[in-house]
C-alpha positions as CSV (number, residue, x, y, z in Angstrom):
1,X,5.0,-29.6,78.7
2,X,5.6,-30.6,75.5
3,X,8.6,-32.7,73.7
4,X,11.6,-30.4,72.9
5,X,11.2,-29.8,69.2
6,X,14.5,-30.2,67.5
7,X,13.3,-28.8,64.2
8,X,12.9,-25.6,65.8
9,X,16.6,-25.9,66.6
10,X,17.7,-26.8,63.4
11,X,15.9,-23.5,62.0
12,X,17.4,-21.1,65.0
13,X,20.6,-22.3,64.4
14,X,20.3,-21.4,60.3
15,X,18.8,-18.2,60.9
16,X,22.0,-17.4,63.1
17,X,23.8,-18.7,60.8
18,X,22.5,-16.6,57.9
19,X,22.5,-13.5,60.2
20,X,26.2,-13.7,60.9
21,X,25.9,-14.7,64.2
22,X,28.7,-16.6,65.9
23,X,28.6,-15.7,69.6
24,X,26.5,-13.4,72.0
25,X,23.2,-15.7,72.0
26,X,21.1,-15.8,75.1
27,X,18.4,-18.4,75.3
28,X,15.8,-16.5,77.8
29,X,14.0,-19.2,79.1
30,X,16.5,-22.1,78.4
31,X,14.7,-24.6,80.0
32,X,16.9,-28.1,80.1
33,X,19.4,-26.3,77.8
34,X,18.3,-28.4,74.8
35,X,19.1,-25.5,72.4
36,X,21.8,-23.7,74.5
37,X,23.9,-27.4,73.9
38,X,22.9,-27.7,70.1
39,X,23.9,-24.2,69.3
40,X,27.6,-25.1,70.9
41,X,27.8,-28.3,69.4
42,X,27.6,-26.4,65.7
43,X,30.1,-23.5,67.1
44,X,27.8,-20.5,68.2
45,X,28.6,-19.2,71.6
46,X,25.7,-19.3,73.7
47,X,24.2,-19.1,77.2
48,X,21.1,-19.9,78.6
49,X,19.0,-18.5,81.8
50,X,15.8,-19.8,83.4
51,X,13.4,-18.7,86.4
52,X,14.3,-21.7,87.4
53,X,17.6,-21.3,87.2
54,X,18.5,-23.6,84.0
55,X,21.6,-23.9,82.2
56,X,23.0,-23.1,85.5
57,X,21.7,-19.0,85.3
58,X,18.5,-17.4,86.6
59,X,16.6,-15.1,84.9
60,X,13.2,-13.8,85.0
61,X,11.7,-11.8,81.7
62,X,9.8,-10.1,83.9
63,X,12.9,-8.2,85.5
64,X,14.6,-7.8,82.0
65,X,17.9,-6.6,83.9
66,X,18.6,-10.2,85.4
67,X,18.9,-11.6,81.6
68,X,22.4,-11.8,80.4
69,X,23.9,-9.0,77.8
70,X,24.2,-10.4,74.7
71,X,23.6,-9.9,70.7
72,X,20.7,-12.1,70.3
73,X,17.7,-13.1,72.5
74,X,16.3,-16.2,71.7
75,X,12.9,-16.7,73.2
76,X,11.5,-20.3,72.1
77,X,7.8,-21.1,73.7
78,X,8.4,-18.5,76.6
79,X,6.7,-15.2,75.3
80,X,3.3,-17.0,75.9
81,X,4.3,-17.7,79.3
82,X,5.1,-14.0,80.5
83,X,2.2,-11.4,81.2
84,X,1.4,-9.6,78.3
85,X,1.4,-6.2,80.1
86,X,5.2,-6.8,80.9
87,X,6.3,-7.4,77.0
88,X,6.6,-3.5,76.1
89,X,9.1,-3.2,79.3
90,X,11.1,-6.7,78.1
91,X,11.5,-5.8,74.7
92,X,12.4,-2.0,75.4
93,X,15.4,-3.3,77.8
94,X,16.5,-5.4,74.6
95,X,16.7,-2.5,72.5
96,X,18.2,-0.3,74.8
97,X,20.8,-2.9,75.9
98,X,21.9,-3.4,72.4
99,X,20.4,-6.6,71.4
100,X,20.4,-6.9,67.8
101,X,18.2,-9.3,67.0
102,X,15.3,-10.9,69.0
103,X,14.0,-14.6,67.7
104,X,10.6,-15.6,69.4
105,X,9.1,-19.0,68.6
106,X,5.1,-18.6,69.7
107,X,2.4,-21.4,69.2
108,X,-0.1,-20.7,66.2
109,X,-1.8,-23.6,67.7
110,X,-4.0,-24.3,70.9
111,X,-1.7,-25.6,73.5
112,X,-3.6,-26.5,77.1
113,X,-0.8,-25.2,79.3
114,X,-2.2,-23.9,82.9
115,X,1.5,-22.0,82.8
116,X,0.6,-20.1,79.3
117,X,-0.7,-16.5,80.3
118,X,-2.3,-16.8,76.5
119,X,-3.1,-20.4,75.1
120,X,-1.9,-19.3,71.3
121,X,-1.2,-16.8,68.9
122,X,-3.4,-15.7,66.0
123,X,-3.8,-13.3,63.3
124,X,-7.0,-12.2,64.4
125,X,-7.9,-9.5,67.5
126,X,-6.8,-9.9,70.7
127,X,-9.2,-11.3,73.2
128,X,-10.9,-14.2,75.1
129,X,-13.0,-16.6,73.3
130,X,-15.1,-19.6,74.0
131,X,-15.1,-22.6,72.4
132,X,-14.2,-26.4,73.0
133,X,-11.3,-25.7,75.3
134,X,-13.7,-23.5,77.3
135,X,-13.0,-19.6,78.0
136,X,-8.9,-19.1,76.5
137,X,-7.3,-15.9,76.3
138,X,-5.6,-15.4,72.6
139,X,-2.4,-13.2,71.9
140,X,-2.0,-11.2,68.6
141,X,0.3,-11.6,66.4
142,X,0.5,-8.0,64.8
143,X,0.5,-6.8,68.1
144,X,3.5,-8.3,69.2
145,X,5.1,-7.4,65.9
146,X,3.9,-3.8,66.4
147,X,5.3,-3.4,70.0
148,X,8.8,-5.0,68.5
149,X,8.5,-1.6,66.3
150,X,8.0,0.9,68.5
151,X,10.7,0.0,70.7
152,X,13.0,0.4,68.0
153,X,13.7,-2.6,66.0
154,X,13.7,-1.3,62.2
155,X,12.3,-4.9,60.6
156,X,10.0,-7.3,62.5
157,X,9.4,-10.7,59.9
158,X,7.0,-13.2,60.6
159,X,7.3,-16.9,59.5
160,X,4.8,-20.0,59.6
161,X,6.9,-22.5,61.9
162,X,5.8,-26.1,61.1
163,X,6.8,-27.7,64.8
164,X,8.0,-30.3,62.5
165,X,10.1,-30.3,59.3
166,X,8.2,-33.4,58.2
167,X,4.6,-34.0,58.2
168,X,2.1,-34.0,59.7
169,X,3.0,-30.7,60.4
170,X,1.9,-28.4,63.4
171,X,1.7,-24.8,62.8
172,X,3.9,-22.3,65.3
173,X,5.4,-18.9,63.9
174,X,9.0,-17.6,64.0
175,X,9.1,-13.9,64.9
176,X,12.5,-12.0,64.2
177,X,13.1,-8.5,65.3
178,X,16.5,-6.8,63.3
179,X,17.6,-3.0,64.0
180,X,18.8,-3.5,60.2
181,X,16.0,-2.7,57.9
182,X,16.9,-5.2,55.4
183,X,17.1,-8.1,57.4
184,X,15.2,-10.3,55.1
185,X,17.8,-10.2,52.5
186,X,20.5,-12.3,54.8
187,X,17.9,-14.8,55.2
188,X,17.3,-15.7,51.8
189,X,19.7,-18.6,52.5
190,X,17.9,-20.0,55.4
191,X,14.0,-19.7,53.5
192,X,15.6,-21.8,50.6
193,X,17.3,-24.6,52.6
194,X,14.1,-24.8,54.7
195,X,11.8,-25.3,51.6
196,X,14.0,-27.9,50.3
197,X,14.2,-29.9,53.5
198,X,10.1,-29.7,53.2
199,X,9.9,-30.5,49.7
200,X,11.9,-33.6,50.2
201,X,10.0,-34.8,53.1
202,X,6.9,-34.4,51.1
203,X,8.5,-36.9,48.2
204,X,9.5,-39.4,50.8
205,X,6.4,-39.3,52.4
206,X,5.4,-42.9,53.1
């Protein structure tokens, strides 16, 4: 289990703020509730659930009906733990139950975690590869984007996440699915703020 990444919580908060979301956030796979508490401390109403009963709520992403209703689902380093053949049902349920936005953080770098159904996401084709870690299963980022479109989300955009807003950077991805075709316009404030933080970090590198 990796340490909690507070820079991702910062990103998620500013994404929600840019989208005008103040309530109805569901942290699917909330773990110990760090993100839920972070969002609440900044005025966003959020609940969490986890297969281990985290945040005092049980949910199982392979049984989507167990996930609380909300406007936004956040899956922060969760999707790689879920069997790929259940993703369609998960996101179809999200769309049909009225979830406006799905925000997914996925690893773009290798993570040696035995609970992962795939080791990390890549732009290349899906498959099993053999390398210094032995045989590993990769998830295809484009397949995830396409699946979200298939279930009804009009816009699916991807950003490179950096695991940290300060060097050294460890690349992940942020995937945002929206019912709104023009969601990118609403995110420019977050994008510019993020670039400014990273630029300042580079300026003040030791």
